Every structure is written in structure tokens, then in C-alpha cells.
C-alpha positions as CSV (number, residue, x, y, z in Angstrom):
1,M,-17.2,-15.2,17.3
2,K,-17.0,-13.3,14.0
3,T,-17.3,-10.0,16.0
4,L,-14.6,-11.0,18.3
5,L,-12.2,-11.9,15.4
6,S,-13.0,-8.5,13.8
7,F,-12.2,-6.7,17.1
8,I,-8.9,-8.6,17.4
9,F,-7.9,-7.8,13.8
10,V,-8.7,-4.1,14.3
11,F,-6.8,-4.1,17.6
12,L,-3.8,-5.6,15.9
13,G,-4.0,-2.9,13.3
14,F,-4.1,-0.1,15.9
15,I,-1.1,-1.4,17.8
16,A,1.0,-1.8,14.7
17,F,4.5,-0.4,15.1
18,A,5.4,2.3,12.6
19,G,9.2,2.6,13.0
20,E,11.1,5.7,13.9
21,N,10.4,7.8,10.7
22,Q,6.9,9.1,9.8
23,L,6.3,10.9,6.5
24,S,3.9,13.7,7.0
25,V,1.7,15.1,4.3
26,G,3.8,17.5,2.2
27,D,7.0,15.6,2.9
28,K,9.0,14.2,0.0
29,A,9.7,10.5,-0.5
30,E,13.2,9.2,-0.1
31,H,14.9,6.2,-1.8
32,T,12.8,6.6,-5.0
33,S,15.7,5.4,-7.2
34,V,16.2,2.1,-5.3
35,K,15.5,-0.9,-7.5
36,M,13.3,-3.5,-6.1
37,L,12.8,-7.1,-7.4
38,G,9.2,-7.7,-8.7
39,V,7.3,-10.9,-9.1
40,S,7.8,-10.6,-12.9
41,G,11.6,-11.1,-12.3
42,D,12.3,-7.5,-13.3
43,K,13.6,-4.8,-11.0
44,M,12.0,-1.4,-10.8
45,S,12.1,1.8,-8.6
46,L,9.5,4.2,-7.6
47,D,11.1,6.6,-10.2
48,D,10.3,4.0,-12.8
49,A,6.7,3.6,-11.6
50,V,5.6,7.2,-11.2
51,D,3.2,8.5,-13.8
52,Q,2.3,12.1,-14.9
53,N,0.2,12.9,-11.9
54,G,1.9,10.8,-9.2
55,L,2.2,7.4,-7.6
56,V,0.2,5.1,-5.3
57,L,2.3,2.9,-3.0
58,I,0.6,0.2,-1.0
59,F,2.4,-1.7,1.7
60,S,1.0,-5.3,1.5
61,C,1.8,-9.0,2.0
62,N,0.5,-12.4,1.2
63,T,-1.4,-13.6,4.2
64,C,-2.7,-10.8,6.4
65,P,-6.5,-11.2,6.9
66,F,-7.0,-7.5,6.1
67,V,-5.0,-7.8,2.9
68,K,-7.2,-10.8,1.9
69,K,-10.3,-8.6,2.6
70,W,-9.0,-5.6,0.6
71,E,-6.8,-7.1,-2.2
72,G,-9.8,-7.9,-4.3
73,R,-10.0,-4.1,-4.9
74,Y,-6.3,-3.7,-5.8
75,N,-6.8,-4.4,-9.5
76,G,-9.7,-1.9,-9.6
77,L,-7.5,0.7,-7.9
78,K,-4.8,0.1,-10.5
79,K,-7.3,0.8,-13.3
80,W,-8.6,3.9,-11.5
81,A,-5.0,5.1,-11.0
82,D,-4.2,4.5,-14.7
83,E,-7.3,6.4,-15.8
84,H,-6.0,9.4,-13.7
85,E,-2.4,9.0,-15.0
86,I,-1.1,7.9,-11.6
87,G,1.3,4.9,-11.2
88,M,0.7,2.2,-8.7
89,V,3.0,-0.3,-7.0
90,V,2.5,-2.8,-4.1
91,V,5.5,-3.6,-1.9
92,N,6.1,-6.3,0.6
93,S,8.2,-5.2,3.6
94,N,7.7,-8.2,5.8
95,Y,11.5,-8.8,6.2
96,R,11.0,-11.3,9.1
97,N,8.7,-13.4,6.9
98,F,10.9,-13.4,3.7
99,D,12.0,-17.0,4.5
100,G,8.4,-18.2,4.9
101,V,4.9,-17.0,4.0
102,D,6.3,-13.8,2.3
103,S,9.2,-15.4,0.4
104,Y,9.8,-14.2,-3.1
105,E,8.4,-17.5,-4.5
106,A,5.3,-17.2,-2.3
107,M,4.8,-13.6,-3.6
108,Q,5.0,-14.9,-7.2
109,K,2.5,-17.6,-6.5
110,H,0.2,-15.2,-4.6
111,A,0.3,-12.6,-7.4
112,K,-0.5,-15.2,-10.0
113,E,-3.4,-16.6,-7.9
114,Q,-4.9,-13.1,-7.4
115,S,-4.2,-12.0,-11.0
116,Y,-2.4,-8.9,-9.9
117,N,-2.1,-6.4,-12.7
118,F,0.5,-4.1,-11.1
119,P,4.1,-4.5,-9.9
120,Y,4.4,-6.4,-6.6
121,L,7.9,-5.7,-5.3
122,V,10.2,-6.8,-2.5
123,D,11.1,-4.0,-0.1
124,E,14.4,-5.5,0.9
125,N,15.4,-4.8,4.5
126,S,12.1,-2.9,5.0
127,L,13.8,0.2,3.6
128,L,10.7,2.0,2.4
129,A,8.5,0.9,5.3
130,N,11.0,2.3,7.8
131,A,11.7,5.4,5.8
132,Y,8.0,6.3,5.3
133,G,6.5,5.0,8.5
134,G,4.5,2.2,6.9
135,Q,2.5,0.7,9.7
136,T,0.2,-2.0,8.4
137,T,-0.7,-4.3,5.6
138,P,-2.3,-2.7,3.8
139,H,-1.1,1.0,4.3
140,V,-1.5,3.4,1.4
141,F,0.8,6.3,0.5
142,L,-0.2,8.6,-2.4
143,F,2.4,10.9,-3.8
144,N,2.1,13.7,-6.4
145,E,4.4,13.9,-9.4
146,D,7.2,15.5,-7.3
147,F,7.0,12.7,-4.8
148,E,5.4,14.9,-2.1
149,L,3.0,12.9,0.1
150,V,-0.6,14.0,-0.4
151,Y,-2.5,11.2,1.3
152,K,-1.8,8.3,3.6
153,G,-3.9,5.8,5.4
154,A,-6.6,3.2,4.6
155,I,-7.9,2.3,1.1
156,D,-11.5,3.0,2.2
157,D,-13.8,2.7,5.2
158,N,-15.0,-0.9,4.9
159,Y,-12.4,-3.7,4.7
160,D,-15.0,-6.3,5.2
161,D,-17.4,-5.5,2.3
162,A,-16.5,-3.6,-0.9
163,S,-20.2,-3.1,-1.6
164,G,-20.6,-1.4,1.8
165,V,-17.9,1.3,1.3
166,D,-19.2,4.7,2.2
167,K,-16.0,6.7,1.9
168,A,-13.5,5.6,-0.8
169,Y,-10.5,7.5,0.7
170,L,-7.9,6.6,-1.9
171,K,-10.0,6.8,-5.0
172,S,-11.3,10.2,-3.9
173,A,-7.7,11.4,-3.2
174,I,-6.5,10.1,-6.6
175,E,-9.4,11.9,-8.4
176,Q,-8.7,15.2,-6.5
177,L,-4.9,15.0,-7.1
178,A,-5.3,14.3,-10.9
179,S,-7.8,17.2,-11.3
180,G,-5.5,19.6,-9.3
181,E,-8.0,20.0,-6.5
182,E,-7.1,20.2,-2.8
183,I,-7.2,16.7,-1.2
184,V,-10.2,16.9,1.1
185,Q,-9.0,14.1,3.5
186,T,-5.2,13.8,3.6
187,E,-4.9,11.2,6.3
188,T,-6.9,8.3,7.8
189,K,-6.0,5.6,10.3
190,P,-4.5,2.5,8.7
191,V,-6.1,-0.8,9.7
192,G,-4.3,-4.1,9.2
193,C,-1.5,-6.4,10.4
194,S,1.7,-5.0,11.6
195,I,4.6,-4.9,9.2
196,K,7.2,-7.6,10.1
197,R,10.0,-5.1,9.5
198,K,13.7,-5.5,9.9
């Protein structure tokens, strides 16, 4: 039964709809000055969040089983990003769930329960998800300091078990970006639940 559920989750991730736009590696992010409401009650933009070496953006939500598997690693990723002078934000683009499981109040409660140590923002009208081609929750986009995309895809190669990770895609890309090295793997397939976009 567990194997069947895992297959269904992966299948849902693979058929996730990405919207019309797709940022490719090397493309520049749009809408970086748009202010988004965070669970802290403050508004911030990607321009506010970017650090000296760049920015990690993770499309996420409150209830997706894949998010629940991966989000225990979010705080560690924030610490890793900070150590490499890279900002990090997590955005919720699930427009069709904003009146329910992904409401602002639910986001606040979820962030508190999970002890999030990073900005968790509302992507109103799925603006960023549609502009960047965010497909799943989670889906990672790593930008350099000029907001050029250098990596997109999954956090790592094992959503089910953090101790079983063989390839830490995002952490490796962050380290390479901060050190000025070429990103070895610039894209991986995102796995997760489809974004309930507008």
C-alpha cells in the first residue's frame, strides 16, 4: 500500500501543470519588486530578500504530502543559504486553496507549528508561479545576485528520507554559486503536488 501511495504521489508530481511561461537557466526573474504578504504580517519582495550571492525561492504550501516530507529540511536550507550569503523565501501560490487549507491564517498557523525561520509569503494571483513556471510544491528556483536563474528543480533526490539523500541538488548548487564555480547540475525534475494556480 505504501508503495502504491508513493507511486501515486510521484505520478501527480509528474503531471503537474506548469503554466505557459517557463524560466530557463540563464533567464532573468520578473516581478522582483512586487510586495507579498508574509506570515509575520509584513510585506516583502524578492528584491528585499536577495542577499549578496543570490536568492532561493521555493514554491510550497501547507498540506501537500511532498511538502510534509521535505519541509523538515527547510530550516536547514535557510541556515545553509545564510552561510553562503544567499537569501531564501518560501511562497504559496495555491490561489484556488486560499479560501481553505492554504488561507493566510492557515499559513500563519502552519509556519508557527513548523517553526519556520524564513519568510513564508502569499503569491497573490499565482503571479510568480505563472511567470516562472513553478510546477509543484515544492519546486526550487535558485537565482544569482542579478536574478538570473542558475538552478531549478527538486531539493534533493530523496523526499522520503533525509538521511538517505545521495544528491543534495540545492545545497550543492548554493555552494557552487557562492564560490563562483559553475553549477554542475542546473536542472532536475520537480516532484510534488501540482500548484493550484489561478
